[in-house]
TORTI-568560 format. One record per residue: x, y, z of N, C-alpha, C in turn; residue number from 0. Coordinates in steps of 0.001 Angstrom, whole numbers. Layout:
TORTI-568560
n_X, n_Y, n_Z, ca_X, ca_Y, ca_Z, c_X, c_Y, c_Z, i
X, Y, Z, X, Y, Z, X, Y, Z, NUM $
...
//
This chain:
TORTI-568560
n_X, n_Y, n_Z, ca_X, ca_Y, ca_Z, c_X, c_Y, c_Z, i
88595, 54032, 96947, 89703, 54669, 97658, 89296, 56106, 97960, 0 $
89553, 56561, 99181, 89145, 57905, 99586, 90193, 58925, 99190, 1 $
89713, 60149, 98978, 90612, 61255, 98661, 90940, 61377, 97190, 2 $
90374, 60532, 96328, 90666, 60598, 94915, 89391, 60919, 94147, 3 $
89191, 62193, 93916, 88063, 62612, 93077, 88549, 62581, 91646, 4 $
87660, 62225, 90765, 88018, 62124, 89362, 88277, 63518, 88802, 5 $
89344, 63629, 88011, 89666, 64905, 87411, 88566, 65287, 86418, 6 $
88088, 66523, 86545, 87078, 66979, 85633, 85655, 66701, 86093, 7 $
85519, 66029, 87230, 84136, 65778, 87712, 83574, 67044, 88334, 8 $
82286, 67199, 88231, 81640, 68399, 88768, 81393, 68227, 90244, 9 $
81601, 69311, 91028, 81250, 69225, 92438, 79755, 69509, 92617, 10 $
79170, 68837, 93572, 77801, 69131, 93970, 77888, 70242, 95008, 11 $
77236, 71386, 94792, 77323, 72525, 95699, 76183, 72452, 96714, 12 $
76549, 72446, 97994, 75571, 72371, 99067, 75654, 73622, 99905, 13 $
74517, 74353, 100014, 74502, 75617, 100749, 73615, 75479, 101977, 14 $
74024, 76135, 103064, 73250, 76212, 104304, 71995, 77025, 104044, 15 $
70941, 76752, 104797, 69678, 77497, 104615, 69799, 78959, 105022, 16 $
70832, 79328, 105781, 71039, 80717, 106216, 71409, 81634, 105019, 17 $
71805, 81056, 103912, 72153, 81862, 102751, 70914, 82570, 102176, 18 $
69725, 82111, 102487, 68495, 82709, 101950, 67895, 83751, 102882, 19 $
68499, 83978, 104040, 67913, 84887, 105032, 68119, 86351, 104683, 20 $
69332, 86743, 104327, 69642, 88165, 104080, 70092, 88355, 102650, 21 $
69952, 89607, 102193, 70298, 89924, 100793, 71794, 89732, 100535, 22 $
72629, 90146, 101470, 74071, 90033, 101229, 74521, 88570, 101182, 23 $
73847, 87689, 101969, 74217, 86273, 101909, 73722, 85667, 100593, 24 $
72603, 86126, 100057, 72153, 85656, 98731, 73152, 86048, 97659, 25 $
73696, 87250, 97796, 74716, 87740, 96840, 75980, 86874, 96955, 26 $
76411, 86570, 98201, 77582, 85730, 98409, 77348, 84356, 97822, 27 $
76159, 83821, 97998, 75824, 82497, 97442, 75935, 82508, 95929, 28 $
75410, 83552, 95310, 75460, 83631, 93844, 76914, 83747, 93359, 29 $
77748, 84492, 94099, 79170, 84581, 93704, 79864, 83218, 93843, 30 $
79559, 82472, 94897, 80173, 81146, 95084, 79692, 80176, 93987, 31 $
78443, 80262, 93593, 77950, 79410, 92496, 78683, 79756, 91210, 32 $
78894, 81025, 90943, 79615, 81439, 89751, 81087, 80984, 89762, 33 $
81669, 80991, 90959, 83089, 80599, 91076, 83261, 79089, 90993, 34 $
82517, 78340, 91801, 82746, 76890, 91941, 81848, 76038, 91049, 35 $
80796, 76618, 90506, 79901, 75813, 89692, 80488, 75583, 88318, 36 $
80112, 74448, 87711, 80564, 74079, 86367, 79309, 73965, 85479, 37 $
79349, 74554, 84307, 78183, 74422, 83427, 77855, 72942, 83163, 38 $
76568, 72644, 83031, 76109, 71249, 82940, 76718, 70496, 81748, 39 $
76766, 71093, 80592, 77257, 70389, 79393, 78606, 70862, 78944, 40 $
79448, 71198, 79881, 80795, 71638, 79535, 81568, 70461, 78963, 41 $
82327, 70656, 77845, 82987, 69528, 77183, 84064, 68800, 77990, 42 $
84682, 69459, 78993, 85762, 68834, 79733, 85320, 68249, 81067, 43 $
84044, 68113, 81301, 83566, 67542, 82541, 82891, 66224, 82296, 44 $
82930, 65393, 83338, 82219, 64110, 83266, 80804, 64321, 83769, 45 $
79864, 63544, 83342, 78454, 63813, 83618, 77973, 63325, 84974, 46 $
78793, 63169, 85975, 78330, 62704, 87296, 79064, 63470, 88396, 47 $
78560, 63320, 89615, 79155, 63962, 90792, 79854, 62916, 91613, 48 $
81095, 63259, 92048, 81797, 62346, 92980, 82337, 63077, 94216, 49 $
82082, 64394, 94286, 82450, 65143, 95495, 81468, 66289, 95713, 50 $
81450, 66776, 96987, 80491, 67797, 97408, 81286, 68955, 98021, 51 $
80941, 70170, 97584, 81450, 71374, 98224, 80351, 71893, 99140, 52 $
80640, 71961, 100435, 79650, 72398, 101426, 79993, 73789, 101890, 53 $
79005, 74695, 101869, 79153, 76054, 102336, 78178, 76301, 103486, 54 $
78699, 76717, 104639, 77888, 76896, 105833, 78198, 78265, 106419, 55 $
77173, 78927, 106957, 77366, 80202, 107631, 77388, 79983, 109140, 56 $
78456, 80433, 109760, 78568, 80377, 111228, 79453, 81521, 111650, 57 $
79078, 82222, 112721, 79845, 83358, 113258, 80029, 84462, 112237, 58 $
79111, 84639, 111300, 79241, 85674, 110297, 80285, 85355, 109248, 59 $
80688, 84117, 109135, 81700, 83697, 108177, 81148, 82547, 107338, 60 $
81745, 82336, 106172, 81362, 81236, 105307, 82421, 80136, 105479, 61 $
81975, 78968, 105927, 82871, 77823, 106167, 82755, 76896, 104976, 62 $
83894, 76550, 104361, 83948, 75700, 103181, 84534, 74347, 103570, 63 $
83882, 73262, 103115, 84385, 71903, 103307, 84230, 71135, 102012, 64 $
85190, 70239, 101769, 85179, 69420, 100571, 85016, 67971, 100963, 65 $
83972, 67334, 100483, 83681, 65931, 100825, 83682, 65076, 99575, 66 $
84127, 63848, 99733, 84030, 62888, 98634, 82814, 61987, 98896, 67 $
82100, 61709, 97814, 80957, 60783, 97926, 81547, 59397, 97786, 68 $
81451, 58634, 98854, 82086, 57285, 98911, 81007, 56248, 98969, 69 $
81067, 55289, 98015, 80073, 54215, 97960, 80793, 52886, 98174, 70 $
80332, 52165, 99161, 80847, 50813, 99372, 79862, 49835, 98739, 71 $
80386, 48717, 98317, 79513, 47758, 97639, 78527, 47122, 98620, 72 $
78942, 46984, 99898, 78058, 46339, 100870, 76932, 47280, 101310, 73 $
77180, 48591, 101331, 76176, 49552, 101815, 75452, 50196, 100629, 74 $
74148, 50249, 100753, 73398, 50848, 99637, 73496, 52391, 99612, 75 $
73639, 53007, 100774, 73677, 54475, 100814, 75127, 54962, 100761, 76 $
75410, 56008, 100005, 76774, 56574, 99975, 77009, 57371, 101255, 77 $
78266, 57528, 101600, 78621, 58353, 102773, 79605, 59430, 102313, 78 $
79620, 60517, 103086, 80504, 61636, 102774, 81747, 61573, 103668, 79 $
82889, 61676, 103038, 84172, 61660, 103759, 84879, 62963, 103415, 80 $
85235, 63714, 104478, 85927, 64991, 104235, 87337, 64714, 103734, 81 $
87664, 65309, 102606, 89001, 65097, 102005, 89803, 66394, 101955, 82 $
89154, 67518, 102245, 89875, 68793, 102222, 90039, 69307, 100804, 83 $
90461, 70479, 100631, 90862, 71440, 101650, 89648, 72066, 102327, 84 $
89902, 72725, 103422, 88845, 73487, 104106, 89385, 74876, 104391, 85 $
88488, 75830, 104350, 88864, 77196, 104644, 87643, 77983, 105097, 86 $
87906, 79204, 105590, 86849, 80067, 106091, 86963, 81407, 105364, 87 $
85837, 81910, 104867, 85774, 83198, 104221, 85106, 84195, 105174, 88 $
85757, 85320, 105396, 85207, 86355, 106266, 84892, 87560, 105424, 89 $
83623, 87723, 105000, 83282, 88873, 104158, 83415, 90165, 104967, 90 $
84141, 91141, 104405, 84381, 92404, 105064, 83477, 93487, 104493, 91 $
83507, 93600, 103162, 82741, 94656, 102511, 82296, 94163, 101144, 92 $
81067, 94429, 100778, 80564, 94105, 99427, 80160, 95428, 98800, 93 $
80792, 95740, 97669, 80499, 96994, 96954, 79661, 96695, 95724, 94 $
78997, 97755, 95245, 78148, 97615, 94069, 78962, 97361, 92811, 95 $
80065, 98043, 92671, 80928, 97885, 91504, 82153, 97052, 91824, 96 $
83110, 97101, 90916, 84364, 96370, 91079, 85269, 97154, 92021, 97 $
85263, 96809, 93298, 86042, 97459, 94355, 85721, 98929, 94500, 98 $
84559, 99337, 94057, 84129, 100731, 94222, 82608, 100770, 94116, 99 $
82063, 101923, 94285, 80614, 102080, 94208, 79995, 102057, 95597, 100 $
78664, 101970, 95581, 77915, 101994, 96828, 78195, 100718, 97635, 101 $
78306, 100865, 98934, 78576, 99717, 99801, 77276, 99005, 100077, 102 $
77185, 97721, 99682, 76003, 96951, 99909, 76014, 96227, 101250, 103 $
77191, 95858, 101691, 77330, 95163, 102981, 78660, 95566, 103599, 104 $
78635, 95815, 104912, 79846, 96144, 105670, 79815, 95365, 106971, 105 $
80809, 94539, 107198, 80894, 93714, 108397, 81378, 94577, 109570, 106 $
80485, 94878, 110471, 80783, 95738, 111626, 81664, 95008, 112656, 107 $
81617, 93696, 112675, 82382, 92920, 113676, 83812, 92690, 113241, 108 $
84144, 92980, 111980, 85488, 92701, 111495, 86494, 93664, 112097, 109 $
87608, 93126, 112579, 88726, 93900, 113088, 89953, 93523, 112275, 110 $
90572, 94519, 111686, 91755, 94306, 110868, 92863, 93678, 111705, 111 $
93645, 92761, 111145, 94749, 92162, 111908, 95771, 93200, 112395, 112 $
95970, 94260, 111591, 96907, 95306, 112004, 96388, 96023, 113253, 113 $
95106, 96325, 113274, 94526, 96965, 114442, 94624, 96056, 115687, 114 $
94324, 94791, 115472, 94402, 93826, 116582, 95812, 93736, 117132, 115 $
96797, 93687, 116243, 98205, 93615, 116679, 98614, 94897, 117413, 116 $
98163, 96063, 116887, 98502, 97309, 117512, 97907, 97403, 118929, 117 $
96652, 96994, 119069, 96031, 97013, 120404, 96750, 96067, 121359, 118 $
97132, 94900, 120860, 97843, 93951, 121699, 99213, 94507, 122106, 119 $
99905, 95153, 121161, 101219, 95726, 121477, 101064, 96888, 122456, 120 $
100043, 97726, 122294, 99827, 98825, 123220, 99506, 98303, 124615, 121 $
98711, 97262, 124680, 98363, 96676, 125976, 99616, 96120, 126646, 122 $
100468, 95471, 125845, 101715, 94933, 126406, 102634, 96036, 126860, 123 $
102724, 97109, 126029, 103615, 98217, 126390, 103089, 98964, 127595, 124 $
101772, 99045, 127752, 101225, 99699, 128943, 101631, 98926, 130205, 125 $
101582, 97615, 130100, 102022, 96777, 131233, 103490, 96980, 131514, 126 $
104305, 97087, 130463, 105737, 97295, 130646, 106020, 98646, 131225, 127 $
105286, 99703, 130769, 105533, 101013, 131285, 105156, 101098, 132768, 128 $
104088, 100399, 133161, 103734, 100399, 134575, 104816, 99710, 135396, 129 $
105390, 98616, 134827, 106478, 97959, 135526, 107700, 98890, 135653, 130 $
107970, 99655, 134558, 109109, 100562, 134601, 108882, 101673, 135613, 131 $
107661, 102160, 135685, 107374, 103217, 136668, 107553, 102671, 138072, 132 $
107060, 101455, 138329, 107235, 100872, 139646, 108692, 100641, 139965, 133 $
109483, 100266, 138935, 110888, 100012, 139127, 111629, 101306, 139457, 134 $
111244, 102406, 138778, 111910, 103695, 139013, 111482, 104325, 140329, 135 $
110413, 103912, 140902, 109937, 104457, 142180, 110554, 103703, 143352, 136 $
111861, 103536, 143292, 112533, 102881, 144392, 112537, 103800, 145603, 137 $
112537, 103223, 146761, 112553, 104010, 147972, 113910, 104689, 148105, 138 $
113869, 105955, 148444, 115111, 106696, 148656, 115400, 106665, 150149, 139 $
116498, 106037, 150467, 116891, 105945, 151874, 117847, 107084, 152187, 140 $
117546, 107822, 153224, 118438, 108910, 153639, 119310, 108381, 154771, 141 $
120552, 108779, 154708, 121464, 108363, 155775, 121078, 109095, 157064, 142 $
121203, 108433, 158151, 120877, 109113, 159418, 121898, 110233, 159654, 143 $
121414, 111314, 160145, 122324, 112445, 160412, 123026, 112214, 161728, 144 $
124313, 112066, 161658, 125085, 111826, 162886, 126130, 112956, 163046, 145 $
125763, 114104, 162537, 126615, 115284, 162652, 128004, 115052, 162056, 146 $
128041, 114337, 160918, 129298, 114067, 160226, 129919, 115358, 159701, 147 $
129067, 116236, 159183, 129613, 117480, 158623, 130184, 118353, 159738, 148 $
129510, 118362, 160849, 130023, 119178, 161967, 131361, 118614, 162472, 149 $
131456, 117290, 162479, 132689, 116653, 162915, 133838, 116969, 161959, 150 $
133553, 116937, 160646, 134598, 117232, 159671, 135018, 118699, 159772, 151 $
134079, 119606, 159987, 134426, 121024, 160133, 135292, 121242, 161375, 152 $
134973, 120555, 162434, 135760, 120644, 163681, 137164, 120141, 163453, 153 $
137324, 119069, 162705, 138624, 118514, 162427, 139471, 119508, 161613, 154 $
138847, 120184, 160661, 139570, 121175, 159853, 140036, 122346, 160704, 155 $
139167, 122769, 161619, 139537, 123885, 162508, 140730, 123509, 163377, 156 $
140729, 122319, 163904, 141842, 121868, 164757, 143122, 121774, 163952, 157 $
143053, 121253, 162731, 144231, 121129, 161907, 144769, 122497, 161545, 158 $
143894, 123452, 161268, 144319, 124806, 160921, 145008, 125477, 162111, 159 $
144504, 125268, 163302, 145103, 125839, 164504, 146487, 125263, 164742, 160 $
146682, 123968, 164490, 147982, 123354, 164661, 148998, 123910, 163694, 161 $
148551, 124200, 162479, 149487, 124709, 161484, 149718, 126203, 161659, 162 $
148891, 126859, 162431, 149055, 128283, 162704, 148505, 129156, 161616, 163 $
147547, 128733, 160957, 146930, 129562, 159907, 146019, 130568, 160536, 164 $
146048, 131776, 159962, 145157, 132793, 160437, 143833, 132790, 159665, 165 $
143882, 132232, 158501, 142720, 132313, 157637, 141634, 131297, 158002, 166 $
141918, 130269, 158689, 140933, 129274, 159078, 140912, 128104, 158084, 167 $
139951, 127235, 158223, 139927, 126032, 157425, 139637, 126262, 155946, 168 $
138986, 127348, 155617, 138636, 127552, 154212, 139660, 128497, 153608, 169 $
140603, 127943, 152917, 141616, 128743, 152255, 141827, 128209, 150849, 170 $
142368, 129010, 149979, 142591, 128546, 148595, 143555, 127382, 148614, 171 $
143375, 126508, 147683, 144203, 125284, 147598, 145643, 125624, 147333, 172 $
145951, 126702, 146606, 147324, 126999, 146229, 148147, 127347, 147477, 173 $
147612, 128089, 148485, 148335, 128434, 149695, 148614, 127190, 150539, 174 $
147624, 126278, 150603, 147872, 125076, 151420, 148956, 124235, 150786, 175 $
149056, 124221, 149472, 150098, 123448, 148784, 151466, 124087, 149060, 176 $
151536, 125444, 149007, 152813, 126119, 149282, 153290, 125828, 150681, 177 $
152393, 125858, 151657, 152779, 125605, 153040, 153242, 124169, 153239, 178 $
152642, 123247, 152507, 153033, 121840, 152614, 154440, 121653, 152067, 179 $
154852, 122444, 151083, 156190, 122328, 150481, 157300, 122902, 151382, 180 $
156987, 123842, 152251, 158012, 124483, 153095, 158551, 123589, 154072, 181 $
//
């Protein structure tokens, strides 16, 4: 039955050949062996392998896969069936000490998720601000000048002459109100 590794069985650790190329990858390999490896004569383990942990380097990341060793009675050779879990490790920085000390490795290609989100938000806001600027740059339409002001001034002069005012069209509002009451 697939997906059922025996509890306490030791995983067989399989590493990509790229782990031997650089010093920082050799260090990562040694850390993974220390984390996932089980001592050979540990009292709580069974003395055989029934699953494989595969570690591969691609895109500057460590890709982890978990396979079960599956043997059918009809086939002489076992086959590997991925049973999970799977995950990807992205090494950012390796220090000499425990989270301090001299930096042994620094991933130059790594971009923090916060920085990526901020750049994406700024890019989106720049697009919105350009849209807002375009929206605010509406064309200003001027009304055609048809001498409306001159016409209104002429009307006031004629009205003032009919009422017999000596002061003309521009008079204080209080006097025009008094005359209207008489």
